[in-house]
Every structure is written in structure tokens, then in C-alpha cells.
N, C-alpha and C positions, 0 to 999 in steps of 0.2 A: 864699682865705678865702671862705666862703659864709654867713657870718653877719654881721649888722650890728652894728658896735661901738656900745656904749651911748653915747648923747649925755649930756653933762654940763651941768647947769644951775646953775652957780655964779654969783656976782655978775658975774664977768668970765670968760666961757667961750670963750677963743679956740680951743681944740680943737674945740668944738662948731661954731663958725663954719667952721673948716677942713673938717670932715667934711661939713657941709651943702653947702659949695661944691664939694667933690670929687664928692659924689653928684649934684649938679645939673649939673655939667659933664661927668662921665665915666660916670655910671651908679652903681648901687648898690654894686658890689663892686670896680670898677677901682681899682688902687693901694691896696687895703685891707690887703694883706699875705698871708701864708700860714700854714698851720697848723704848729705845732711838733710834733715826734714825741711820742707819748704817753710819759709817764715810766715806765709799766709796759708793756713790750712784750707781756707775756702777755695783757693786755686786748685789744690789737689782734689777736693770734693767736686768741683765743677768739672774737671777732666774726667773723673770716674763716672759722674752723672751722664756726661756726653757719651762715654763708652758704653754705659748701661743702655742708653737709648739706641745706640747703634746695634747692640746685641738684640734688643727687642724688635727692631725693624729689620733684622737679618742683613744688615749692611756688613757686619763683622760677625764671624762665627766663633764659637768656643774653641773649635779646632785651630782656627787662625791664631787666637790668643795663646793657646798652649804651644803652638809651634814657635811663636815669638818669645815665649818664656824659655823654651829649650835653647834658643839662640841668645838668650840673655838680652833681648831687646826691650823687654817689658818686665817689670818686677814680678816675682814669682807668687806673690800674694794678691795679684790683681783681681782674680775671681772672688776671693774672700772680701776684698774691699768693695767690689761691685755689688755683692749681695747686701752689704750693710749701708750702701749709699742710697739716700732718698732720691726719687726722680726729680727732674728739673721742674720748676714751677712754670706754668704756661704763660 
């Protein structure tokens, strides 16, 4: 997971305390969880088809994608998904 779960500020916020302790001890995202698959797989396919088109038009480079993978900004199997994604229909 690469987003920060929202803190809760109720009168008795034990989840908030646990999240703050986890972040203080292990860092921002450690043990935060993972993404669930998108309920509409066509959305994911559309995104990767657009990314494939950007690669083909040299708007985005493979080096850029690999750098973002190292930073955990993009999923690590992105290039594999791009390879098996069909191009967008005109």
C-alpha cells in the first residue's frame, strides 16, 4: 500500500494510536496492507493501454518506469502487464 490511511479523531481513537505507533516504529507504509484488485478490470486495462501508448510514442521511457518502480510509485509488474495489454482501439 502506498497511501496513508486516514487517521480517526473520535473521543476514543485506538486505531489512530495504533497507526501512529506503527508509523513511528516501522515507517510510513510497513504493515499497512496491500491494494485490492480494481472491481472493474477494464479500468486497469485502459490505464496500461494508455501507458503502453506513451511508451511507444516515447513520452515515457522504460527507465522512467523502472525508477518509479524502485520508489514504489508504480507496481513492480507494470512492464509485464504492458506487454500483454492490447493497444487502444482508434
